[in-house]
N, C-alpha and C positions, 0 to 999 in steps of 0.2 A: 365642723360647722358649729358656730356659737349662737347664743340667743341673747339678745338685748331687749328685755321686755318693754314694749311700747303700746301694745294693744292695737286696736283698729286706728289707722291714720285718719286725720280730719278729711272730710270730703272737700276736694278742691272746688273753689267758687264756680269755675266754668262748668265742671261736671255737674254740680248741683243745679245750675241754671238750665242746662240742656235736659237733664233728667226730669225736672219739674215741668218743663215745656212739653217734653215728649209724653209724659205720663201725668196729666193734670189731676187725675183721680188717684194717682199712686199705683204701685204694683207690689207684689209680694216681696221682692228683694228690697224695695225702698222702705216698706213698712217694717221689715225685719231690722234694717239698719237704724231706723228712727226709734224703734221701741225696745229692741233687744241688744243694743250695742254692748251693754255691760256684761252680757252673757259670754261674749267672745273676747277673752283676755289671754295674754301671754303667760302670766304667772303660773297657772296650773300646769304648764308644760315644761317648766324649767328643768325638771328631772330627766327629760328625754334629750336634752341638748347640752353640749359642753360649754365651757366658759372661754375657750380659746378658739381661734380660727375665724374665717370670714363669716360675717353674719348672713344668715339665710332669710327666706321669707318669714314673716311673722306668723306664728302658729294661730293667732287670732284670725288672720286673713284666710289662712288655709282651712281652718275649721269652718268658717262661714261659707267659703266656697264649697266645701264638702257637703254641708247641710243643703245648700241650694242645688247642688248636683243630685243629691238623692231626692229632693222635692220634685225634680223634673225627670228623674230616672235617666241620667246622662252617663256616658262613659267618661273616662278621664280626658280624652282628647276633646270630646264635645264640651266638657266643662271649661277647659282652658280656652276654647274658641269663644264661648259665651262671655268669659271674663274680658275678652278683647273687644267683641263687637256689640255686646248688649249694654246699652246705656244704664239701665237700672242695676245691672250687676256691677258696673264700674262705680256707680254711686254707693252701692252696698259695701264694697271693699275699699272705698276711698281712693280710687285710681284716677290718674289724669286721663283726659280724652286721648292723648297721644301715647298712652302706655301700650307697649307691644306684648304684654303678657309674659308667660313663662312656659317651660316645657312640661308636658303631661307627666313625665317621670317624677316631677316634684311632688305631686299628690301621692304617688305610690310610695315614695320614700317617707313622706310624712305619716302615712298609715302604718308603715313598717315600724317607725319610731314609737308611735302610740301603742301598737300591739306588743312591741318588745318591752315596753316599760309599764304595762298594765294600766294604760290611760284611755282605754277604749270608751269608757262611759263618761268622761269628763264633761263633754259638751251637753250630753243628754241630762246628766245630773244637775248641771248648772241651770239649764233651761227649766227643769221641773222645780228646782229651788226658787227660781225667780217667779214662777207662776204661783208657788205657795205663798211667797211674800206679798204677791199682788192679790191674794184672796181667791184665786181661781181653783185651787185644790187645797186640801187640808186634812188634818187628822179627824177621825170620827165620821167620815163621809161614807158613802156607798161606793164600792169598787167591785169590779168583776174581772175575772181572769180566764183565759183560754189558751190553748196551745195549737200549733199547726206544724206540719212537717216542712223541712227545708232540704232541697236536693243539693248535693255537693257539687263542686265545680270540676269534678273528675268523672271520667266515663265509668260506667258499670263494668265490672270484671267478674267472670266466673272463676272458680278455683284454679283451673288450668291457665287461664289468661293471667291471673294474679301471679302465679309462680313464674311464668315466662317474663312478664313485664317487670317483676322485681329483679330478675337477673339482668335484664336490659338496663334498668335504672342504675343498678350498681356499676355495670360496665361503663355507662355514659359518665357517671361521676368520677370513676377512677381514670378514665381516659383523659379527663381534664386535670385531676389532682395529681396523678402519678402515672403518666403515660409510659415512661421507661420501665418502671416496675411492672406494670400490667403486661407490657410486651414480653417480659421474661417469664410470665406465668401462664399465658394462654397462647393458642394459635390465633393471632389477630385476624387473619383472613377468614378462617372458618367461623369464628364468633361474629365477625362483621356480617357475613352472609346470613347467619342464623338470627342475629339480634339487631340487624341494621334497621329494618322496618319495625314499627311497633307491632306487638303481638295482638292480632285481631281475630276475633271469633269467626269472622266471615272467611278467613283464609286457612283456618285450622282444618285438619282432616276430619271427615265426617264419621268414619268408622270408629267404634269403641276400641278396637285393638290398636289402631294407629294413634288414637288419643292417649291411650295408656302408655304407649311407647314414647310419645312426645313428652308426657309428664315425667317419665324416667330421665329423659335427656335434660330437661329443665332442672331436675333435682341434681343430677350428676354435675352439671355445669355450675349450679349454685353452690353446692358443697365444695367444689374445687376452688371457687373464688374465696369463700369464707375461710376454708382451711389455710389457704395461702396468706390471707390477711391476718390470721391469728397465729401464724407460724412465728417461732421465736426469732427467725432471721429477718422477718418483715419489719419495717419501721413501725414504731408503736402507734403513730398517728393514723396509719392506714385503717386500722380496725375502728377508729373513731369517726370515720366518714359516715355520715348519717345513712346514706343509701346502703352501705355494707351492713350496718346494724339492722336496718329494715329487712334486708334480704335474709339475714340470719333468723330474724323473728318469723318471717313468712315460711322459711324452711321448717322451723320447729312446729309451726301451726299446721302445715300442710302434709309433712312427711314424717315417717318414723323409721329410725335405723334399727336393723335387727342383724343377728348373726345366725346363719343357717347351720345345719349339722356338720358341715365341712369347714366351719370357721370362716366362711366368706361373709363380707358385709352385704346386706340386702336393704335396698331402699323401698319402703312400702308407703303408698299413699294412704293417709289416715282415713278411716271410715268411722262414722258416728257410732256404729254398733260394736266395732271391734277395738280399734286403737283409740277411738274417742277424738272429738274435735273441741277446740276451746269454745266457751260460751260467747254469744254474740257481742257482749259488751267488751270483750278482749280481742276479738278476731279482727285482724286488719282487712280492710276492703280495697285499699289501693296503696301502692308504694309512694304515691305523690301526695296523699293526704292521710296521715296516720290517725287523724281524729275522727274521720268519717266512719260511720257504722251502718250496717244493714239493719233495718227494723221493719216491723209489720204491725198494722193496725186493722183489726177486723179481718175480713176475708178478701178484700179487694185492694187495699193499700199496702204497697211493698216498696220501700225506697232506701237509697243509700245516702246518708247525709246526717242531718242534725234535727233538733226540735227546738222551737222557740216558744216561750211563754210571754204573753202580753197581758198587762194589767192596766186598766183605765178607770178613771173616775166616771161615775154615772149618776150624779146627783141631779135632781130636777129643780133645785132651788135657784132663785135668782142670784146673780152675782152680788158681791159686797158693795158697799157704797163707794162713792168717788174717792173717799179718803183712804181707801185700802192701799193706795200706792200708785206711782206713775208707771211708765213702761207698759207692761202687759195689761195693766188695769186701766190706764188713763184713757178717757174718751170712749170707753166701751158702752155699748148700747144696753138698755135695760132688757131683762129677760133671762132665760136659763144660761148658766155658765156652760162653756164648751166642755165636752168630754175629752180629757187629755190623758195620754198614756203616762202612767206614773212609774211603771217598772217594766223592764225588758230583760229577759234572761234566756240565753241560748245554751243548750246542753247536748250531751251525747244522745243520739236518737233512741238508744235502748233504755234510757232512764225512764221509769214510769212516772206519770204525773204526780202521784202521791208523794214522791220523793222531793218534789220541787216546792210543795206548799209551805213548809216551814221557812225555807230560804226567802221566798217571796215576801212573806209577812215580816220577817226580820229586817229585810232591806227597807221596807216601807216604814217600819217603826224607827229605824235608825235615822231616817230623814224626816221624822215627825209627820208621817203620812199614813200611820196605821189606820186602816178602815174601821168604821163602826160595824158595818155589815159587809161581808166579803162573799160575793156570789160566784160559785164555781160549779162545774159539772161533777158527775159522780166519780170521775177518775182521780180527783184531788183529795177527798177527805178520808179519814179513818176515825174510829171512835176516839183514839188517843189524841189525834190532831184537833178534833172539834173541842174536846175537853180542855186541852192546853191553850187553844186560841181564846176560849171563853175566859180563862183566868187572866189573859192579857187584854181583855176588853174587846175582843173581836168576835162577832157573831158570824159564824160561817153558815151562809144560806146555801145549802147544798144537799142533794139527796144522798142519804146513807144507803149502802147496799142492804137489801132485805135479808131477813133470817133465811139462810140457805139449808137449814136442817131438813131431813127427809119429811118430818112431820109438817113443817111449815110449807114446803113445796107441794105436798099432797093436799094441803088445805082441809084435811080431814082428821089428822091426829092432834096430839097435844104438843104444841110448840113451846118454847121457853116462856112466852107471854102467858101461858095458861097456868104457870106455877107461881105460888106465892112465896116470896123471899122475906125472911125475917133476919135482917142484918145484925140486929142486936143479939139474938140468941144463936145466930149462925146455923139456922135450919131452913129447909125449904119444904113447903107442903105441896103435894101433887093434887090434881083435880079431884081425885078420889078420897082425899083426906089423909093420906099416909105421909108421915114425916120422914125426911132424909136421915140416914144413919152415918153419913160421912161428909166432912167439909175439909177439903185438902187444898192448901195454898201451894201453887206450883208455878213454874216458869215454862211457858210454851212459846217457841220461836222468839225467844228473847223478851217476851212480854209477861207481866204478872197476870195470873189467871187463878180461878178457883174451880176445882172439880167437885161436883156434888154427886153423891152415890146414895141410891135407895136399896133397901134390903131385898135380897132375892126372895125371901119368904113373902114379902108384901107384893112384889111384882108377879111372882109365880101364881098366886091365887087371885090376881086381879081379873075382873070380868072384861075389862077394856084394854087388856095388855096389848092386843094387836093394833090398837090405835096409838099406843105410846112408844113401844120399842119392839124391834125385831132382832135385837142383839143376841148372839149365841150364848153370851154369859147369863142371859135371863133376867137382868134387871136394868132399869133406866139410869143413865148417868147424864149429867148436865155440865157444861163448861161455861162459867160466867167470868166476866171481867170484874175488877174491883168496883165497889159500890158507886163511886162518883161516875166512872166511865159507863157502867151498866145503866144507870138512871139517865144519863145524858143521851145514850143511844136509844133507850126505850122512848124517851120523850120526843126525840127527833123523828123517829120512825112513825110515831103517832101523828105528829104535826104534818109531816110531808104527805099524808093521805087526805088532808083537808083542802077544800076549794080555795080557802083564803091563802094557804101557803102556796098553792100552785099559781095563783094570781100574782103573788109577790115574787115568786121565783121566775116569772116570765121576764123580769128585768135582765136576767143573765143573757138572754138571747142577743142583746145588742152588741155584745163583744164580737159576734160573728161578722157584723158589719165592719167593725174596726179592723179585724184580720183581713177582710176582703179589700178594704181601702189601702192597707199597707201593701198588699200584694199588687194592687192596681197602680198605686202611685210610685212605689219604690222598687218594685220587682223583688219583693221579699222572699218569694218562693224558692228562687234559685240563688245559691251562694255565689257571690262574685269572686271570692278569694278562697284560698286553700288554707286549712288549719283552723282550729277552733278560735284562737285569739283574734284572727282577722275576720272571721265570720261574726264573732261577737261585736267587733267594731262596726261591721256593716249594719248589723241590726240595731245597734245603739244610734247610729246616725240615721237609719231609716225611721226609728221611733221619733227622733228629734224632728225629722222632716215632716212626719205626719202631724205632730203637734204644731209645727209652724204653719202648715196648711190650715189647720183648724183655727188657730189663733188669728190668721189673716182673715178668714171668713167672719170671725167674731168682731175684729176691729173694723172691717169695712162695711158693717151693717148688712152683710149678706145673711139670709137665713141659713141655718145649718142644713145644708143640702143632703139629700139622700146619698148614701154611700154608693148604692148600685145605680149608676147612670149609664146610659148608652153613649157611644162615641158621638152620635149626632147631638145629643143633649149637651155634652161637654163642649162641642164645637160652637153651639149656639150661645153657651154661657161665655166663652172666650170672646166671641164677636160682640157681645153686648156689654161686657165688663168694662 
């Protein structure tokens, strides 16, 4: 399939006339076409298409249909039906009234091309850049970030189900790729009886003894397939079948091979205390989605899938003047600018939020959208990140974790804040007037630190020693960060205890509404597709759809409605719109 860049086709005269008559006040698809047509272009997608072959549907048209699809939370089949029977959709994509549409598989193949060529964010980035040029978002503004969990598109499997289903997946793949070779390696009738239906926990034996025996059977069958695939007599490409490689990895993570005293090979199921199991970030959760991971948050939330970070603007200033540009800005009403999603990032569910902070700020800076104030919850910051962001002109408004030393937790002893630090002379004075005798620059957990030591003679004779240290060595020691980081941390911890800071930080809570709107409008909570690249594509189009919905409310002079609305309220709005 080849690509001949043309962009969105002109709206046919008859289609335009009927659409204007049917929607005298306009609709979301009509306004998107009128104001954002330049966002949907063919040129950014040229790398995903060849230069020879029959021309396919324009990527500009398919990307616009995908945004509208997510804005209404439709399936591929429903989206293609809307492209045929909805007059405003025909207007948006420039289709004739007699156009019969296309097959739903076209959308699936289009997404596969984008994910395979790293073009998942093209439409979202172009939309945000367009809004920046129109003055709706910009650098130096206030922005806020939060994360939520995403459930994968595969069913949850326990370790026994995972082992059996991995064998089944490999057999299914080999039955298609190399049926003759597979028939020579296994008893097809026996394996078809055992692995024909999917491995389901409801049909597995209930007794522990029978489950252990079944785990041994799964392991023996799996090792037999892998050894046959890696045998020198087997075709080289057999071992490169993805399902075979996944089976091999699952066997390594689930079982351990041993040799008993008589020289026989013994297969042992791994145990966390004895043989050890891989960490959660490496452990496969399904043979059908090798990127999904099990993760836990708090005591109640436990899921298999991914995590998404959403960042949005949250300025309360009025929009720029009419001269800021056409398109997104033209004809807008006076008043606050809409809060728009400026960054979306989907990652492995096991990655802590603090690991995502730098990447979020870097992506915003690269697109000239670095915030002046960045509002985040306590999972995102660290002393190093707050200091580094300040050097780049970003003030992170976020609560730093409190001093967790025993003295600080008890609220009775002498915490670090009770000691006086003289950075020039490299000495520390304790509350009782004793000076430190040691100042040692060290590296702890890959970070620079300073260890302060007080003399045992001073601490041993101190009358308030029990309020300062209970260490067996008899003297107090402190661990400090370098001066700049230490002072930044101390200042931040002092500020976050003031009423003024708490009032300012309340602005962060609004991102919860944006997460809820994304869940309600686009079905963000559940992954539609398998694999991290396609899930990232889903979330990028979901973020673009939320921005389009908010821009439409801004253009149409509708007040920025509450995110949490009942179904009855939404029905009333649709009937009166």
